[in-house]
N, C-alpha and C positions, 0 to 999 in steps of 0.2 A: 116705315120702310116698304118700298113696292116689292110684291112677290109675284112669282110665276105661279098660276093656278095649276094644281096637280090633282086630278081626281082621286078620291079615295080608292077606287078600284085599281088605279095604277099603282098606288103605294102598296096595297095588299099584294098585287102582282109581284112587285119588286121583292117583297118579304118572302113570298112563297118560293120565288125562283132562287132566292138565297138559301132558304131552307132545304131545297132539293140537292144543293151542291154537297158532295161528300167531303169532309174534312180531310180525308185520307188522300184526295187529289190535289190538295193545295200544295204549293211550292213557294220558296223564297226567291223571288226575282229581284236580286240585288246588284247585279253586275253594273248597271248604268250608274246607280248611286255610288258604289264603291269607286268606280273609275272617275267620278266627278272630282273627287278630292286628289289632286295630283301629288305623287311622291317625287322626291328629287334624289339622284339626277333623273331628269325627265327622259321618256322614251321619245326621241325625235321622230321615229317612224310614226308615232301616233299623234304627237303635238305639233311636229315640224320644228324646224330650227328658227329661233327668233333672237333678236337683240335684247339684252337684259339691261341696257344702259338707259338711265333716267335723266331727264332735264329738269333741274330745279331752278326756279327764278323768284326773286322777291316780287310780292304782289302789293303788300301795304305794310308800312312801318309804324313805329310807336306814335308818330305824330297824328295818325288816324285810329289805330287800334292798339293803344297801349294795354297791357295786362290782358290778353285774350284768353279767357277761361274755357269758351266753348265756341263751336262753329257748325254751321250747316249751310248747305248749298241747295238752291232750288233746281229743278229740272233743267232750266236754261242757263244755269251758271252764275245766278246772283248769289253772292257770299254773304251771309248773315253772321256777324261776329259778336260774341257776347263779351263786351268790355267790362272788366270787374276790378277797378282799382281799390276795392276793399280787400281783395285777396281772400285768403282762407281764415285769417285770424282777426281781420279788421272788423269794427262794429259801427263805423260812422256811415250813415246813409248818404245817398245822393251821389255815389261814385261809380254808377254803373250805367250801361246803355247797350242797346242792340244797334250796330252799325252795319248798313248795307253797302257792299262793294260791288261795282259794276265795270265789266270790261265790254263795252258796248260794241266794239269792232272785232272782238275775239282775237286779238293779237298777242294775248298774254299779259298785257299791261293794264293797270288800273286807269280807268277814264274818269270815274266819278264816284262819289260816295255821299251817303245821307245818314243822318241819325234817325233810325227808324222808330225807336222809342226809348225812353229813359226807364231802366228797371235796375234794381240792385241785385248783386250776386246772380247773374244770369248763368245758370249751369247746365241748362239743356235746351236745344233748339231744334225744331223741325220745320222746314219750309215746304209747303205743298200747296199747290193751286194758288189762291190769293190769301192763304192763311199762314201765319207764323205762330206755332206753338212755342211757348216759353215756360221753363221752370226757374223760378226765382224767388228770392227772399222779399217778403212784404214788411215794410217798416210802417209804424204808426206815425201819422203826421203830427199827432198831438204829443206824444212822448218821445218820439225819435228812436224808439226800441223796436226790435224785430218782433213781428206777430206771427212768424212761421213762414214756410215756403208754400207757394201755390203753383199749380199748373193752369196756365191760362192760354187763350188763343187771341191773336190780333188779327185784324183783316187789313188788306191794302187793295181794295177793289179798283182803284184808279191807277195803280202800279206807279205811284210817284216816289216810292221809297220811304214814305212816311206812314205809320199806322194811321188808320181812318179815325179812330177814337179810342175810348178806354177798352181794356181787355174784357173778354167774356171768361168768367171763372169756369174751370172744369173740375179741379179738385182743390179744395181749400185746406190748409194746414197739413201738408204731407211731410212736414219735418217738425220735431218738438221745438217750440220756441224758446223754452228755458235753456236748452243747450246752445242754441244759436246766440242768444244773448250773452251767455257766459263765456263762449269760446269762439264764436264765429262759425263759418260754414264748412270747417275742415272734415267733418264726419256726417255731413248733412245729406239730404236727397240731391242727386245729381243729374247725370245725363238721361236723355229720352231718345227713343228711336221707335219708328213705326215699322211693323212687319208686313209681309204680304198678306197676312191674315186680318189686317185692318186694326189690330190693337196697337196702342201706344204702350211700350215697355219703359218702366221707370226704374233707374238704379237708385235704390234706397241705401244710404249709409247707415251706420249702426247708432246714429242718434234715434232712429226709428221715428215713430210718430204716434199721436193719441187723437182719436176722433177725426181722422181726415174725412172729409165729406164730399162726396161727388154731386153731379147736377140732380141726381134723383133724390138726394138727401140721404144716401147710404152712408153710414159711418163705420170706419174701420180702424183698428189699432194694431200697430206692429212693434213688438219689443225687439229691438235690434234691427239688423239690415236684411235685405233680400231684394227681390224684384216684384214690383206691383204692375198690373196692367189696367188699361181703361179704354173704352171705346173713344173715337175721336170727338164725339159729342159730350163727353165727360160722364157717361153712364156706365153701369156694369163694372165698377171698380172691383178688383179682386187680387188676392194674393197669387203670385205665380210660383215663387220658391222663397224659402227662408233660410237664414243662417250664414249670411256673409258679413264680412267686417266693414269694409269701406270701399265698395266698388264705385267707380266713377261714370261708367258708361257700359252699354251693351252692344255687341255685335251679333247680327241676326243673318243667317244664311238662307237661301231660297227654300229650304226644306224645314224652316222654322227651328233649327238648332240655334241655341243662344250661348254665347261665350263672353266671359269677362276675364280682366286681369285684376285680382283682388289681393288684399293683404292677408297675413297670417294672424295667429291668435293672441300674441302676447304683447304686442306693441313695442317690442324690443328688437330693433333691426329692420322692422317693416319688410319682412320677406314677402316675395310675390308668388302667388299661386295662379296658375292658368286653369280656368274652370269651364267645363261644359255643363250646361244645365238641363235637367229633365224636370218638366212640369210637375209640381206638387212636392218636389224634393226638399229634404232638410239637409243643409250644408255645414251645420255644426257650430257656428260661432256664437257665443263663446263656450256654451255649456257642454258640448259633446266632443271637442277637438281632442282632448287628451284621454279621457277615461271612458268615453262612451262612443268611440269612433265607429264601432260596428253599426251604429244607428244612422250614420250619415252616408251620403254618396260623396266619396272623396274627390278632390281636385285631381287634375291629371299630371301636375308637376309643381314642385316648389323650385323656383329658379334663383332664389337668393334675394339679396336686397334690392330695392327699387320702390317705385311708387306708381301704380298704374293709373292711367287717365283715359283718354278717348279710345274708342274701339271702332272698328269697321270690318265688315266682311266683303272682300273684293269678288265681284262677280261681273266681269266685263271682258268679253273675248277680244276687245281692242288692246288689252294690256298683254305683256308677255306671259306665256303660259307658267313660267316660274312663279309669277306674282299673282296668278289668277286663282280663284276658287279656294282662297285661304283667309282665315281670320287675321287681321292686323291690329296689333295692340300697342298703344302708345305708353311709354313709361317716362314719366316726368323726372323721376329721380336718376335714370340712367341716360336720359336725353336721347332715347332711341325709339324708333318704330320698329317692333318685331313682327315676324311672321311666325305663327304657330302652324306647322304643317300637320294637319290632323289625318288619322287613318281610322276608319270605322272599326269598331270592336263591339260586336253585339248590339246592345241598345246604346252603347256609348262610344268612346273614342280613346285613342292614344295620341300623343303628339310629339313633335320634335320642333324646338325653338331655333329661329334663325334671325340674325340681325339684318335689318333692311335699310332703313333711312336714318341718318343721324341728324338730330335737330335739338338745339338747346332747350331743355325742359319743355318738350313737346306736350301740349295739352289736349289737342283734339284734331279730327280730320273728317273729311266727307268727300264724295265724288258726285259730279253732276251727270246729266244725261248724255254728255258728249265725251265722257271718260276723263275729264280733267279732275285731278285730285288737289285739294287744298288743305293745308296743315297750319295749325296755329302754334307758335312758340312763345312760351312764357318768358324765356330768356333772362332769367335772373330778376324777375319783377319782385321777388320776395314773398313772404307770407302776408304782407299787408298791401300788395300791389304797388305799382309804380307808373308814373306818368311818362317815364323815359325808356321803359323796356317793353319788349314784345313785338311780334310782327307775325304776318301770314306770308306763306309761300305757296306757289303753284308747282306741281310736279306732273309731268307727262312722259310717256315712253319716248324714246329717241325717234322711232319711226311713226309716231302718232301724228295724224292729221285732223284738223278740226272738222266735225260734221255738225251741221245745223241741226239743232234739236227742233222738232216740229212744234208749231203753235197749237197746243192742246185745246185751247179754247175754240179753235176753228175746226178741229178735227171731227170727222164723221164717226158714226158707230163702226163702220168697216175699218176706217183708219186706226181707230183706238184699239180694235181687236187685233189688227195686224201688229200693232206695237206690243200687245200683251204677248206676242211670240218673239220679241227681241232677244238677242243674245247677251243682254246685260240686265241686271236686276233693277237699276234705277229707272230704265225705260218702262219695264213691265209694271213697276210700282205706280209710277205717275200715270201711266195709261189706265191702270185699274181705278185710281182714285177719280179720274176725270170721267171714266165710263159710268161709275156708280153714282156720281153727282149729277151729270147731265142727262144720262140716259137710263134712268131707273127701271123703266119698263122693258127696255131692250137688253140690258146688261146681262141678265140671267141667261138667255138664249145664246148670246154671243160668247159668254164665258163657258157655257156647256160645250160649244163646238170646239173650243180649244182643249178643255179638260178630256174630252173623249177621243181626241185625235191621236192615235198611237204612232203616227209618223213624227210627232213633234218630241223635243227633248223632255226629259223628266222635269227639269226646272220649269219650263214653259207649261206643261200640263198641271203641275202643282199650283202655279199662279192662276190658271183657269179654274181649279177646284175651289181655292179660297175666294176668288172673285164671285163664283157662282154661289157659294154658301152665303156670302155677304148680301148678294142681290136677292136671294130667295128666302132666307131664314127657314122656318120649319117647312114651308111648302115645297122646298127643294130636297127634302130628305129622301124621297123615293129615288131620284136619280143619283144621290150619293150612295144609296144602298147598292145600286147597280154598279157603281164605280168601285165599291169596296170588293166586288168579285174579281177585279183585275189585280193580279198579284203585284204588279209594278206599282200601283198607286193606292192599294188598299190602306196602307198606313195613313195616308193624307186624307183619304175620303172619310175614314172612321174619325180621325181627329177633327176634321172640318164639321162633321155632323154633330159633334158633342162640344164644339168649341165655345158656344154661347149658350148660357143657361136659359136665356130668354128665347131660344129657338129650339128647344128640346121636345116641344109638344109633338106627340105621335112618333118619337124616335123608337124604333124597334130595338129590343135588347139582344136579340139572337146574333146579329152580326158581331157584336162585342164579346158575347160569351165565346162564340167560336174563335174570335181573335185572340183570347187568352192562351190558346193552345196552338196558335199559328206557327209554322216553321221559321217564320221571320221574327226575331226578338224585337225589332222596331215596331212590328205590328202589335206584338204582345204588349209593349209598353203603352202604345196609343190606346189600345182596348181597355187595359186595366185602368188607365187614368180616366178614360171616358166613363167607365162604369161607376167610378166615384162620383163624377160629375152628374150623371143621370139620376143617381139616387134610388134605383130600384133595389130593395133589399134581396131580391132573388139572386143578385150577383155574388153575394157573399160566400155561398157554397163553392163557386168557381174560383173566387179569389184565394180562398183558403187552401187551394190545391197547388198554389205557386210554391216551387221549391226554394228552400233557404239554403245557400251554399255553406261550405265548411269555413269560409272566410268570416262568417258572422260569429265573431267571438271577441269578448272584451279584451282590451290590452292588459298585459301584465301589470300589476300594481306598481306604481312608480315609473312607468314607462309611457311615452306618448304614443298613441295609436297612429296608423298610417293614413293621415288625412290628406296627403298628396301623392297617393299611389293609385293609379287607375285600377278600378274593381268593377268591370261591367257586370259581373255575375251578381252583384248586390243590388243593381238597379230594379229588376223586375220584382223581387220580394219587397223591396223598399217602397216602391209605388203601390204595390198591393196592400201593404199596411196602411199607407196613407188613404187608400180608397176605403178599406174596411173601417177606418176611423171616421171618414166622411159619412159612411153609411150608418154609423153608430150601431154596428153589428155585434152588440154585446152578447146576445144570447148565442149567436152562431160561434163566436170566438170561445166562449165558455165551454160550449158543448164539444168543441174540437180539442180541448185539453186532454192529452193522454192517447189521442189518435195519431195517425200517421201525419196529420196537419198540425200537431201540437206546437211545433217550433214557431211557425208563422202566427199562430194564435196568441202565444204567450208574448211574443214580440209586440203585437197589436195591443194586447191588454196593458202594456206599460203606460199607454196614453189614455186609458179609459177610467177617469175618475167617476165611477158610477157605483152605487150601492149594489146593483145586481152583479157587477164584475167582481166586487170583493167577496160577496157571498158565494159566487160561483168558484172562485179560486180556493177559498177555504174549504168548500165542499169537495173539490177535486183533490185537494191535499189529503183529506181524510180518507178518500176512496182508493188511493194508490199505495202500493208498497214499493214503487220504484223510487229509490233514493235520489237518483239523478233528477227525476221529474219533481220530487218534493223540493229539492234545492232550487230548481227553477221557478217553482211557484213561490217559494220564500222570497226569492229576488224580485219577482214582479210585485208582490204584496209590499215589500220594503220600498220599491219605487213609488208605489201609490200612496205611501203614508203622507207625503206632502205634495203639493202642486205649485206652479208658478203663481206668485201674487199678481193680481190685476195691475196693469201698467197704466199710470196716469200722466206720463209725460213730463213729470217734474224732476226726473233725475236721469243721469247717464252714467254708465259704468266706467267711464274713462278709457285711457289707452292701455291700461294694464288691468283688466278686470280679472276677478276670480274665475279661473278656467276649470275648477274642480267638477262642476256639474252635480246632478242633472238639472238642478234649478238655480237661477241666480238669486232670486228671492223666494225661497220656499215657504209655504204656509200650510198649516194643517186644514183639514176640511171635515165634513160631518162623518166620514168613515174612518177618520184617523184613530180615534180611540179604539174602535173595533179592531183595527189592524195591530195597533200597539199591544192590546190585551192578548191577541192571538200570538203574536211573535214572542211576547215575554213568556206566555204559557208554554210554547214550544222549547224556548231556550231553557226554562226551568225544569223541563222534563228530562234533560240530559245531565248527568254528573260528569261525563267526560269533558275536561276543560278544553280539548281540541274542538269538540262539537259545539261547545258553548262560544268558543272564540269566533266561529263562523257568523254568529248573530252580531258580534262586535264589528266584524269586518263589513257586514251589510249596513250597520249603522253609520260607519264611516264613509262607505262608498256612496250611499244615497243621502247622506247629510240629514238623517232623521233627528239627530240630537236628542235621542232618547237616553236619559241619564242612566238608567238601569243597565244599559249596555256599555257604559263607559263614557268618559268625557270626550267630546269631539274637539280635537285640537285645531287651532287656527291654521288656515292654509297660507297666511302671509309670512313671508320671509323677511327677516331684518338682517342687513349686512352693514356693519359699521367699519369705517376706515377714517380715522381722525388725521387730518393734515392741517398745518398752520399755513393757510394761504396768504394771510397778511404779510408774513415774513418773506414769502416767495415774491409777492408782487411789489414789494418796496425795494428790491434790488434793481439797479439800473445797469444795462449793458447796451450793446449796439442797437438793439431793437427799441429799447426804452428811450433812447436818445434820438430817435429818427421819427419822421412823419409816417403815418400809416401808409401814404401813397408810396413813399420810398421803400418801405418794407415789402409792400405787395409787388413791386417791380423787381426787387432784389431776389426774393425767394422764388419767384416764378421761373427764373432761369438757372437757379442753383439746384443740382441734382440731390444733394443730401444723402446721408447714410442712415438707412432704416434701423441698423442696429443701435446707433447712437440715439435714434429717435425713440426707440423702445425704452431705453433707459430714461430719457428725458420725460416720457409719459408718466413715469413714477416720480422723478425728482421734482417736476413742476406742479405736482399735486393733482394731475389728471385722474388718477386712480380714485381720488375721493369721490368723484361723481360719475365715473364712467367704467364699464366693464368692456373687455375686449373679446374674451373667450366665451364661446357658447357653452352654456351650462353654469356659468357664474351667476350668482344672484344679481339680478338687475338693479341698477341704481338710477343714474341719470340716463341721458341718451346713450344707447348702446352704440359703441364704436367699432364693433366687429364687422360692420359692413359699410362703414362711412364712405369708403372709396367707391362704392357702387351707387351711392346717393348724391355725393357732391364731387365737383372737380377740384383741382388744386386751388384755384382762386377762391372758391366758396369756402373751402376748409380754412384757408388763410384768413379770410375776412371774419368768419365765425369765431375765430380765436381772438383776433385783434379788436373786433367790434361785436361783442356777444349779444348786445341789445338789438343789432340790425338784422340778426338772423336767429330768432329764438326757435329751437326745434320744436315741431308740433308735438304737443303732448307733454312738454317739459317746461312750460312756463312756470315762473315761481308762483306759489299758492300761499296766501296768508290765512291762516285759520285761528280764529278766537274761540275759546271754550267757555262753557257756562260758569267756570271758576275764575274767569277773567284772565286767563293765561293766553299767550299768543305764540304761535308756531309758524315759522316760514321755511319753506323748502319746496322740493317737487315731489309729486305723488309717485311712489315706486311700487305700490300694490294696493288693491282695493277690493273689498267684498261688499255685499249689501249692508254689512253691520260695522265694518271697520275700514280704517284707512291708514297707511303707513306713509309718513312724511319724512323725507331725508333732507337735512340742512346742508349748508355749504361745507361743513367740516367733515361731512360723511356720516354724522350721527343721525340714527333713525329713531323715530318715535311712532309708536302704534296708538291710535286714538279710536275710542268708541264713537261712532257717528251720532249717537244719542246725546253725547256731551258737547257737540259742536254748535256753537251759536251762529258764527258767520264763516263763510268760506269765500275767498276772493281771489281771482286770478290777477297777478300783477302784470303790469305792461313792460317790465324790464326783466332781463335775464338774471338769474341767480349767480351766474358765472361772472365774477368781477373781471373788469378789464386790467390788463397789466400783468397777468400770470407769466407772460413770456418776455417781460421787459428786460430781465437779466441776460437774456440769450444773445448770441451773435447771429447774424444772418444765416451763417452756415448751420448753426445748431437748430434754429427755427426750421430751416429747410429740411433738416433731418427729421424733425418731429412731424412735419407735414407729409414728407415721403412715407414715413412708417404709417401714418393714418390713411394715406392714399392707397396703400397696399392692403388695407383691410376690406376685403370683398367677400 
């Protein structure tokens, strides 16, 4: 990378100038940032009155883009659609492609299309310059089986709409192949998006991955889901956040705030949570959701049933103010694009959800440099894809007029610098990429002129800062230090300075140390995270001073913690703990036990499986008479008794994993015996049964499985409901004597009586496999929110043709055991050691995984056809109406 030369004297001068500034004179200049995110109703005096009407037109149908799973738009409006006729549960290769759509005269109608490249399961696409980045499943030509998911880049230098040749590998195996082979891609790695900081952000589903390998040969493993990022050349791969269930895409605003619409923790109902992410954060799935919620950064809201897909952050002043500067979240289950109107709250946000655009099973969206939005609709293509379903639409505001996007390849440095000042994020982003690629020697100076110009908007200056940081790497740190003295952009200058570990040479620690006590919580957050990345152990002393709020408390036993309630106060101590762990500050945290910084030190020690940590905790326990402190130390030692087993990618926890925590597969380590002996010795020193009971509760909470404290009970719940389904389905009525097509037409127009439908839900045997009320033990697919996931036609079809629409996570499973017995049913609960299988009669069987010889997912639904054969049209309509009301 080309760098601007900066004399050492200049860097020293910048540092000295920073050191001369008094922290007492600092202030939080947040007005522009706060006002960037509009609240509704809008202040028309500030924003002006504008039309909110949108014009939607069809752009391409299923004859060209069937089963569109992902979509990306180039700066000049070429639409790249990921066709995926394998769907989320299919396993047959050769059914996917990237199709390029072109509106050559920009009249809103498709003029031509080409098959850009054949790839299976295209789940993420970025189109920038003459490159198309694609995340997709790779299948073996020899075996026909999935080998994993790869992030690759294709080139089209002659712009003929066809990839010039084979892909260049950026990251190999970024989803566990065993899970894709057995299930398909429904919880795999998904969408990709590039931020103004130049990183590609990757939405990792909770299949996770083992030994993903980037271009530098760096290997990484992730148990469960989260966000990973990598440079566009495939280097510097790193974890950004961890602990999500099954996110599909990320939205990124101009200030590098990242948002997703993700699932909840239990697989029953697929509740949707809208989440704002803070770098290095832990979001809790599945180990911390219920019993260790205090250790997570919670989501901003749980909006109920649905299925989040594509995401986008709108930043384009050509759009109505009501729809501008907001994250937009697609929900496949609800067939809606939603706006989440965010409001700054310390280092985090709060939000309000609003319905925006209705589109059948919307899968993805993107916007080009002229302000045109394109959206993909799955439109009933099913879990296995369809040749006859799916399409792409174009959406523009009513008063929108087409503006020619400049030819970036012909643009000068001056023209690209001017575009870096545009009032839309798409133009700024593409101008940045062109500037860095074509003018590496001039890009730094050009970007710095934008970053330092206080007459420009904050979003533009931030684009300048990140462009400058990428152009200069470590040689630009002196200027970034100067920028960090500007209250308005301090957060972004600090973050950019520590954003790449390969550019940390010579980075001074003082600006970050002072940032920890800045009056602006966002600056504090950026400084704390940066200190963990820089790796200087001197930072530990300052990090241990970060206050832990009163909200840091474990949920009451038997209750689920507040994992979807905003808690901005927890963000700073949370990232401080992560930074202390990154610094491996064992000595510093041990020495802080019993001091005013004891709370954050003990929180940090929960993650330090280190002999020195154990010795320090035991020593501190003996040195204090404070019973509350003693109890806290015992809690940390209990937590350290086991640790998470190394993940090898050979298994997945399913849609209903054990959520007890704190580990999914806990194993002992070299200090476990020492911890056990100490805990037993302390327990035995008490004769009071109440005090001894405390150790039993620690044993259960932390899953130590120490027999002397009492037998640990299984967390799996068995619910049995026996129903004679054969007797039910053999009865014939109006439905049984009619064609499926006639039934579908008839019940679509019948209103039905939901009260009668509720009674039929029991009499027709639905209760054998489904629960309706929250809190009931989960059996088969949860029906308590089916109305927010399926429309009336889809519910009807799933009842009449159960094999055509098998609910994700509830396909039939055939298990054979070592004693030659066979069990068929769906998995209703699972831990690392046990699995509960519920059969069609509602009978549940708990099996030890060590006894399982084979486990096979069946291609057919366990629900038999004909369960409503005895009903009249009116009765079936009543049952469907009842289910449709479950939201």
